[in-house]
Structure formats: C-alpha cells, structure tokens
N, C-alpha and C positions, 0 to 999 in steps of 0.2 A: 726352349719352350716359349710359345707366343704369349703376348700380354693378355689376349682374350682368355686363354686357358688358365692363366694364373688368376685372373679376376673371377672366373667361374668357380675355381677351386676355393678361393677365399670366401666367396659368397655362400658356398655350400657349407662352410665351417661355421658361419654365423647362424646362431639359433634364434628363433623368435623370443621376444622379451617375456612372453607368457609362460615359457617352458621352465624358467627358474623357479617360480612358486610351485609349479606342478612337481618338479624334481624334489624340492624340499618336502612337499607333502607325501610323496611316495617313498622317500628315504626311510629306512628302518629307524624307528623312534625308540629310544631307550625307555621312555615313559608310557609306551603304548598300553601296557597292561593296566596301569592306573587310570589312564584316560578312559579305557573301556569300563573300568569299575565305576567311574563317575557317570558314564552313560547308562550303565545298568541301574544305578541308584535313581537316576531321573525316570527311567522306565518304570521302576517299582513305585515311585511316588505318583506318577501319572495314573498307573493302574489302580493304586489305592484310592486316589481321588475320584476316579471314574466309578469304581465299584461302590465307594462310599456314597456318592450322589445318587446312584441307582437304588440303594437300599434305604435312603433317608425317608422316603415316603412309607415304606413298609414298617420302619421302626416307629414313625410317628403314628401310624394307624394302630400298631400294637400297643403303644403307650396309652391310647385313649381307653382301651378295654382291660388294662392290666393294673391291678392295685398291689403294692408290695405287701407281702405277708410278714409275720413276725420273724421267721427265719431269715428273711432278706435283710431286716434291720440289723440283726446280729452280724451279718456278713458285710456290713457297709464298709468297715475298715479294710477288709480284704479287697473289696472292689476298688476302693480309693488307691490302695497301694498298687494294685494291678494297673489302674489307669495311669498312675505316675510312671510305672515301668514302660508302658506303651508310649507315653509322651516322650520319655527319654530316648526310647528306641527310634521313634520318628524323628527326633531332633538329630540323632546320630546319622540317620539316613540323609536328612537334609544337609548336614555338615559335609558328608561325602559328596553329595551332588553339587553343592554350591561352593565349598571351600577347597576341595581337592583340585579342581581345575586351576585355581589360583596358585597352587603349590607346584604346578608342573615345572616351572623354571628351576625351583629348588630341587625337585626330584631329579631333573636332568643333571644338575650340578653334582648331586650325590652319586648318580649312576656313572657319570663320566670320570669321576675322581675316585672310584672304588675299583679294586681288582675285579677282573671278570668273574672269577669263581664265587665271589661274595657280593656281586652287584645287586642282584634281586633282594637278597637278605638285607643289605644296607638300605635300599630304597623302601622296603617294607617296614623296617625299623623307623626310618624317618617319618613315613606316612602315619604309622601308629602313634608316635609321640605327638606329631602335629595335630592329628585329629583328636587325641586325648585332651589337648588343651581346649578345643572347641566343645567337646562333649562335656567337660567339666564346667565350662561357662554356661552351657545349656541347662545342666542340672541345677545350677544356682539361679538361673534366670526363670526357669519354669516353676520354682517353688512359690513365688508370690503371684503366679498367674491368676488364681481365683480373685485376687484383689482388683486387678484391672478388668476382669470379666464382669464385675458388678457395675462398672461405669456405663453411662449411656452409649448406645451403639455409635461407633465411629470416633468417639472422643479419645479413647486410648490410642487408637491407630493414628489419629491426627497428631497427637502429642508426640508419639514415637517418630513420626515422619519429620515433624518440626525439629525435634532434637537431633535427628540424623542430619538434616540439612544444615543446622548450626555447627555440628561437629565437623562437617566437611570443610568448613572455612577456617578452622582453628590451626594454629601452628603445631599443636600436638598431633593433629592428623597428618600434617606434612612430614613431621619427624618420624612418625610410625611408618608411613608409607615409604620413606627413604630407607628405614631399617629393613623393610620387607625386600628391598632390592639388593641387600648386602649378602655376599657369600662368605664362606668360612673354609679355611684349609682343613682337610680331613686326613687323619692318619691312615696308612694303607691297610694295616691288618692288626689282628690281635684285639685285646680288650680296649686298647686305646682307640681303635677304629670304631668299636661299638659305642664307647663313651662319647667320642667326637660326633658321631651321627646323632646320638640322643641329644647332645647339647645343641647341635644345629637345628634339630627338630623343635626343641623347646624355644630357641631363640626366634625361629621363624614363626612358630605358633603364637608366641607372645607379641611379636611385632604385628602380625596380622590381626590378632585380637584387639590390640590398641587401635589399629586402623579401622576395623570393621565392626566393632562391638555395637555401635549404634544401628548399623544396617541390619545386623542379626537380631537386635531388639525389635525392629520393625517386623522381621520375619516371625519372631516369637508371638507378637501381638496378632499378626494377621494369619497365623497358621491354622486357626480354627474357622476361618471365613470361607466363603464360596470362591473368592479370587485368590486362593493360596498359590496356585500354580503361576498366575500372572505376576504376583509379587515376587515369587521365586525367580522367574525369568528376568524381571527388571533388576532385582538386586544382584543376581549372579552376573548379569551384563555389566553392572557398575563395578563390581569387584574385579572381574577379569580385565576390563578395560583399564582400570587404574593400575593393576598389577603388571600388565604387559606394555603399557604405554611408555615410550622413552621419556617423555615430558608429561608426567601425570597431573600437573597443576591444572591444565585446561580441562581434562575429563573430570577432575574433582570438583571444579567450580560448576561445570555443566550438570553434574549429578546433584549438587546442592540446589540448583534451580529446579531441577525435575522433582526432587523430594519436597521442596517448598510448595510447588504447584500442586503436587499430589496431596499434601496436607490440607490445603485450602479446598481441594475438590472433595476430600472425604468429610471435612468439617461442615461445609456449607450444605444447607438442606436442598432437597431435590427441586424445590420450587424455584431456586435461584438459577437453575439451568434450563428452565422451560423456554427461555428466549433463544436458546441455541438448538 
C-alpha cells in the first residue's frame, strides 16, 4: 500500500472538532423526559404571563365600575385561601422551570446507577423529593409576602438583590455549592433503593436550597412584577451556570456583581438614568 493511500485513509478517519458536541447532543439522554418537563413549565409560565398582561387592562376597567357587595365580604376568606393556593401552584411551576434543570446531573446519576426496569421510577422519586424541598420553602416564603408588598416600589426587590449578592460571596455559599456537586451510592433494588433515592433527593434539595435560597427570594419578591420572566431567565442562568461549571467560584463572583448592579438599578430613581 502506498504512503499516499495510507495518508488519505487516516485523514478520512479524522472527524472535525465540532462533531463531538453534536454527537453528545444527539446521544440518547437518560434525563430527556425531565428536561422536556422543565421546557413545558417555561412555556406554561410564558403563556400565563402573556395572557395575564393582555387581561390586565380589562380587569382594571372592570374594577372601576364594580363595588363589592355584602356577600363578597363574607367570601373574602375563601378568596384569600384560593389566592394562596394559586401562589403556591405558581411557585411550584417556577421551581420546576428554574431548579429542575440544575438537578439534571443528579438525575443522570440516579438514572445511570439504577436498574433499567426501575430507572424512570427512581428518577421520578428523586425529582419529586427534590422539588418538594423547594415547594416547602416557597410555601414558607410566600406567607409573609403581604408584608413586603406594603413597602415602596422597588425597595423590597433591591433589598432582596443586595442580600443575594452578599450571600454569593460567603463561605456558606461555597460549601453549599460544593455539596450540590456531591453524588451518593445508590442501592440497586428493593426498599433500600427507594430509601437511598429519597435520601439523595433530600440531600441534593437541601444543598441547593442552602446555595440558592437568596436567589429564589429575589424571585418571590419579583414574581408579581412586569419583569417576572426577565428575572426568571437571569436567575435560572445563574443557577445553571454555577451548577454545571467545573470551577464555580468565578461564576459565583460574577453573579454577585450582576446582582449588586441590579440592586442599584432598581433602587435608584429613574431620573438618575436620564444621562444615559
């Protein structure tokens, strides 16, 4: 065989560098179902925000011509409880959209370390326990929401952003983020497998809660504003970047700077930005 033929065959075996990421993207993913669930949650939140904005004017016009009757006063407690249930449901949807993508590495760990016949069930158990931690946190967080709603516009959000920026730079944040990257051995089958998956879900949920509680506090304060989707996108980007980065210290510091600048931008009056 000639040298030219050998060189041509070797060159044909060399694949372009860009094909490796494409192959990894097209490879069957064990966490694909949960990733699609997160995408569906985002679509539902976007649709809810769009339809809510379109009906705001109609509700405002109706409120000008509507006076509550006596029967509506007696039903005030029912409406308050219904509103609380809606708020918790919206928080659960936001938790799926924002925090489930950050749990994809842990879901992959559960799926690859479980028997094939119980893989989906184990991953669903982990996701349910993990999200239950965040939903419980949201239920506690939304209880005092009427208190910060009475503050002047922007003050509560600026305080939450400043608190989140400060938390990003603490040693407790670094320890919690390090715990988010830790895996755990899982029993193969039986009750021990279910218990191990639940413990891993609780451990991951608690670590992520300690890491991102301040970011989700910002989301709770900003959830009723017009820029809810923008805040969701920014905070989700911070969470996912910190979770997937090999060295998360730099993204954490960058996120602290972004949050601090956002706090100043929210707190300063509009007249301070006319020069720009």
